[in-house]
C-alpha positions in Angstrom: 85.3 -59.6 -262.9 87.4 -59.7 -266.1 87.5 -62.7 -268.3 90.7 -64.9 -267.7 93.2 -64.7 -270.5 95.6 -67.6 -271.4 99.1 -66.1 -271.7 102.0 -68.1 -273.2 105.3 -67.5 -271.5 108.8 -68.9 -272.2 109.7 -72.3 -270.7 110.6 -72.3 -267.0 112.4 -75.1 -265.1 111.1 -75.7 -261.6 111.7 -78.2 -259.0 109.6 -79.2 -256.0 110.2 -80.9 -252.7 107.6 -82.6 -250.5 107.5 -81.2 -247.0 105.3 -82.5 -244.3 103.7 -80.0 -241.9 100.4 -79.4 -240.1 97.7 -76.7 -240.2 96.9 -77.4 -236.5 97.7 -74.3 -234.5 99.2 -72.5 -237.5 102.3 -74.7 -237.1 102.9 -74.6 -240.9 104.1 -70.9 -240.6 107.1 -71.9 -238.5 107.7 -75.2 -240.4 107.8 -73.6 -243.9 110.0 -70.8 -242.7 112.5 -73.3 -241.3 112.4 -75.3 -244.6 113.4 -72.2 -246.6 116.2 -71.3 -244.2 117.6 -74.8 -245.1 116.9 -74.7 -248.9 117.8 -71.1 -249.9 121.5 -71.5 -249.1 121.6 -74.7 -251.2 120.0 -73.0 -254.2 122.4 -70.0 -254.0 125.3 -72.4 -254.0 124.1 -74.0 -257.1 123.1 -77.3 -255.5 120.2 -77.6 -257.9 121.5 -77.5 -261.5 119.3 -77.1 -264.5 119.3 -80.1 -266.8 119.3 -79.5 -270.5 
C-alpha cells in the first residue's frame, strides 16, 4: 500500500443537510435517492447561494 500524501487544493464551499434514515432493510437506498430528487432541482435553480 502506498503512503498517503497530503494534497493542498483550492478552497471549496460546501453545505450539508441532516437527513434521517435507517439502515434496517436497506431502507436508506430509497430514502437518500428521494432526498436527492428533492434537492438537486433546488441547487440547479440557485437556491443555495455562495456567501463571500
